[in-house]
C-alpha positions, 0 to 999 in steps of 0.5 A, spaced: 403 663 023 404 656 021 400 650 024 407 647 027 409 654 031 402 654 035 402 646 035 406 646 042 401 651 045 395 647 043 394 644 050 394 650 054 390 654 049 385 648 049 384 648 057 383 655 057 378 655 052 374 649 055 374 652 062 371 659 059 366 655 055 364 650 061 364 656 066 359 660 062 355 655 061 355 653 068 358 659 073 358 654 079 364 651 076 368 657 078 367 656 085 374 655 089 371 649 093 368 645 087 374 646 083 379 643 089 374 637 089 374 636 082 382 637 082 382 632 088 378 627 084 382 626 078 389 625 082 389 618 081 388 619 074 393 624 074 398 619 077 397 614 073 398 618 067 404 621 069 407 614 069 404 613 062 408 619 060 415 616 061 413 610 056 410 614 051 415 619 051 420 614 049 415 612 043 412 606 047 406 605 051 404 602 057 397 598 057 398 595 063 397 601 068 389 600 069 390 592 071 396 594 075 392 599 079 387 594 080 392 589 082 394 594 087 388 595 090 387 588 092 394 587 095 393 593 099 386 591 102 388 583 103 395 585 106 393 592 110 392 588 116 398 584 116 403 589 114 400 596 115 403 602 112 408 597 109 403 595 104 405 601 100 412 598 099 409 592 097 405 595 092 410 599 089 415 593 088 409 590 085 409 596 080 416 596 079 417 589 078 411 588 073 414 595 069 421 591 069 418 585 066 414 589 061 420 593 059 425 586 058 420 583 054 419 589 049 427 590 049 430 583 049 424 579 046 423 584 041 415 584 043 412 591 041 410 595 047 403 595 046 403 587 046 408 586 052 404 591 056 397 588 054 400 581 056 402 584 063 396 587 064 392 580 063 397 577 068 396 583 073 388 582 072 389 574 073 393 575 080 388 580 082 382 575 081 386 570 084 388 574 091 381 577 091 377 570 090 373 574 084 369 578 089 370 586 092 374 586 098 373 592 104 378 595 108 378 595 116 376 603 117 380 603 123 386 600 120 386 604 114 385 611 117 391 609 122 396 607 116 393 612 110 388 617 113 394 622 112 393 622 105 386 625 105 386 630 110 387 638 109 392 643 111 390 650 110 384 648 106 389 644 101 387 637 100 393 632 102 392 628 096 393 634 091 399 635 095 402 628 093 400 629 086 404 636 086 410 632 089 410 626 084 409 632 079 416 635 081 419 628 082 417 626 075 419 633 072 426 633 075 427 626 072 425 628 066 429 635 065 434 635 070 438 628 070 442 624 065 436 619 065 431 624 062 436 626 057 437 619 055 429 619 055 429 624 050 434 622 046 431 615 045 424 618 044 427 623 038 430 617 035 432 611 037 437 609 032 441 615 033 441 614 040 444 607 039 449 610 035 451 615 040 453 609 045 446 610 049 444 603 053 437 604 050 434 597 053 436 600 060 433 606 058 426 603 056 426 598 062 427 604 067 421 608 063 416 602 064 419 601 071 417 608 073 410 607 069 409 601 073 411 605 080 406 610 078 400 606 076 401 602 083 401 609 087 395 611 083 392 604 085 394 605 092 390 611 092 384 608 089 384 603 094 385 607 100 380 613 098 374 607 096 376 603 102 377 597 099 380 593 093 377 589 087 380 586 080 375 592 076 376 598 081 380 602 076 376 600 070 375 605 065 382 609 067 386 606 061 383 610 056 383 617 060 390 616 062 392 615 055 388 621 053 391 626 058 398 624 056 396 625 048 392 631 049 397 634 053 402 634 047 406 628 048 405 624 042 405 617 041 412 618 037 415 620 043 421 625 044 417 631 045 412 634 051 413 631 058 410 631 065 408 638 065 404 637 059 400 631 062 398 635 068 395 640 063 392 634 059 389 631 066 386 638 067 383 638 060 380 631 061 377 634 068 374 639 065 371 635 059 368 630 064 365 636 068 362 638 062 359 632 061 356 631 068 353 637 067 350 636 061 348 629 064 351 625 059 351 617 061 358 614 063 357 609 056 357 616 052 363 619 056 367 613 054 365 614 046 367 622 047 373 620 050 375 615 044 373 621 039 378 626 043 383 620 043 383 619 035 383 627 035 389 628 039 393 622 036 392 626 029 394 632 032 400 631 035 403 625 032 410 626 028 409 623 021 416 624 019 417 618 024 412 614 020 415 614 013 416 607 010 412 604 016 407 599 013 400 600 015 
């Protein structure tokens, strides 16, 4: 069996192997309540990675998601008292707007996506620092519970945040696999020049992909804010690397065109298991970032479509 034939199955094989290894080393890992807690804890990361998938699926990348999530934590905290649950709409609109601007700069000004989204990330960071006065902010507990307490309850033992993640996964899956837009995403990711030649409005597809990434990052930021009962310009720091790793180890390569949101769900679970193993082994946060950096390099090397890089000047 050739490497290319088993390559699509690598993510779930990796997940199963990691679960078995961690479970053997730490049998308490298989405790159902503990597993539910672990999965619930990675919901904001999963939602951020879910949105990132759309940007990577078309052969781009969105480096603004972390700072956008940070901005939303500040927006939600500052304006909760004034707007109540409607602050969620403000957050999503902000995410959509930043995503659209990133897409516009990428497509109309011909700025590579890693530069345009990095720049918009700095814009979001500056806005977060300005709104927060460069200090940590805290939500009023009663106002938070009145507007968003339902997000973190349980029904039949299932955490509501996990249900939110499943709903968003289904929505993303439907967009990717059951709509004309989803087929256009795949066409752009598989071969942009061919998509243009077929008459597809590639610019519009790309702008919408970045807009979706922004919306999902905003939702992740809202969950961060409500869960931690506050906002800060640095609250989601460290999640950009993990989101990229989740998408890539799930099997959606930087060259785009293959993989998708279900793969990202698998990739997020892989990240969760690796983090759990490192916590069990008492590896500190700095070293964890180093490990995920190495995993990122390996994921890029294993998933990237080198045929699309022929003729590219390194």
